[in-house]
N, C-alpha and C positions, 0 to 999 in steps of 0.2 A: 905175166900180166894178169890181173884180176878181172872179173866179169865186168866191173864198172869202168875200168880204164878202157877195155875192149870195146865197149859200148860207146864211150865218147869219142873214141878213135874212129868208128864207123859213122858217128854222127858228123865228125870233120870231114871225112873222106867224101861221104855222099850227100852232104847237105840236108835239104828238107827231106827227100826221101829215106835217107838213112835216119833222120830223127823219127820220121812215121815207122819204121822198121823196128827200132829199138824201143819206142812206147808200145807197139804192139807186141813184142816180146816180152814186155814186163807183165801184161795182161796173161802171158801163158806160162812164165817163168817169173813167179813173185820176187825171188831174191834180186833181180835187177832193181834198183831203187829208184823208180820213176821221179820221186819228189827231189833227188839229188841231181837228175839228169834235166829235168826241165828247165832250171836257170840256165844251164849251159847253152841250150837252145836260144834262149832269149839274148845272152852275151853274144854268141856266134852271128845272130841276125843283125844286131846293132853295130858290130863290127864290120859287116859287109854292107851297111847302109840300107838294109832291108826294112820294110814297114814292121811293127810289131803284129800285125795279122798274120804274117807268112808263118813265122814259128808256131804261132796260136792254130793257124789251120792245118799245119803238119802234125802237130802233137795230139789234136783232138782227133784227125784222121787215124792216127796211129792207134789211140785208144778205142776207137769204133771198130776198127780191122781186128784188134786182139780180142776185145769182147766178142764179135761174131764168132772169131775162131773157137772160142771156148763154147759159146752157145751152140755151135753147131756140134760140138763133142756131145753135150748133154741131149740135144734132140735126136742126134743120130742113135746114141746108146740106149737112152732111156735110163731109169733110176737104178735098177739092178745091177745092170753092166756097167754104168758109171761108177757105182760105189766098188764093184769088183776092181776096176782099173785104178780107183783112187788108193785101194788098200794094198796095190803093188808099187806106188811110187814111194820114194824114200822121203820126200819133204812135205808130203800132204797127209791129210787125216781125214777119215770118213766122218768124223764129228763136225768138221767145218762144213762139208757139203750139207749135212743135216740140218746144222743151224742155218744155213743160208736157204734151204727150201722152207723152213718154218716162216723165216722172214718174208720170204717172197711171197709165200701163200697167204700171208696177212696183209701185205702193203701192194704187192703187184707193181706197176709202173713206178710209183714213187720209189719203192725198194731199190730198182736199178738206179735211179737217179741219186738217191741218198748213199748207195754204196760205192759209188765212184770217189766219195771223199774219204774213203777209208782204206789204207793198203790191207792186202790180201783179201779182204771182204769183197773187193771190187772185182777179183778173180773168181771167187766162188759163187757170187750171185748171178754170174752168166749161166752157171751150170743149171740150177732149178729153171731159170726163164727158157732154156732150151727143152728142158725135160717136160715142162708144161706147155710147151709149144706156143710161147707167147709170140703174138705177131711179129715177125721180124722187123718190119718197119717202125713198129713202136719201141721195140728193144734197141734199134739203132738211134732211134730219136732221143730215149731216156738215157743212153749211155753217152751219145755226143753232148746232149745238154748237162749232165753232171760233169763230164770230162772236161767240157769246154770251161765251166767256171772253175774248176779246180786248178785246172792247168795254167789257166789265166793268171792266178795268184803267183804263181812261180816263175812263169816265163816273164811277165811284166817285171817282176823284180830282177831278173838276170838281165833284162833288155836297158832297165834303168842305169845299172851299173856299168853295162856295156857302153852307153852314151855317155856317162861321165867320163869314162877313160882316166887316163893317168894314175895318181897314186891310190885314187879310190878303186878303180879296177883291178889294179895290182893286189890291193888288200883284200878285195873279195876273191881274186884268183887264189891266193895262199890260204885262206879260210877255206874256200870252196875245195881245194885239192885235199886238205885234210880230212873234210867232211865226206867227200867222195869214198876215200880209202876206208874211213871208219864205219860209215854206213854200208858199204859193200861186205865188209868182214862182219859186223854185227848181224846183220840181216841172213847170211849163210850159217853162222854159228848158231843163232836162235833158233831158225827152223830145224836144224840138225838135231840140237838138243832137245827140243820139244819132242820130236818125232820119236827118237830114242827113248824118252821117259815114258811116252805113250805106248811103245811096243814093250818096255820092260814091266809095265803095269799090268798088260793083259796080254800075254804071249800066245794064248791058245783058244782066246774067245773073243767076238766081236764086240767091243764096248758100247758100240752105237748100233743097236738093231733099225734096220730101215724104217722109217715113219711111214704111216699109212695115209696114202694121200685120198681125198674124197674127190668125187666127181669125176 
């Protein structure tokens, strides 16, 4: 069973809390494709006769919890130790963290909101927010605002198909199943390939020197 299928199984088994857990994990482990999983939360809620606000609440809560987890890592470790940890992880690159630092330093609160609309970036933006010790309440607010809007697009779409039922829902499920399998595979392969290329290009040196933070 691949990661995406496992995630869907957990969502089916635990309902709302499982959905929040999966979405939180996506913030920590980017290969889990949140955009593919979010419509399923809408379909499941419609099938159970729940209001659309139920899956929206659970998915947004998951996004905030996951973001806070990554934020805590950046805040607890600081810049140098965070970069040292990233350098040892197989699917992440120091350059991504450095780019997120520059983006956060320039835009602050709006950077956290906007980053929630971009896969991968939404994970890395939490690190500089923690390193720079952004107020945790403001960080949670920015994450919840951006994630709430982004999640709503996919959850509501899935909810609409779930309410339609019949052939419309069956067609959606068929297309959705193929998309789930393909997205999960492509995300994992893409991340691995990118990481291997970066390491082959600079095996002995750090291609991304630590940025100098002012203030």
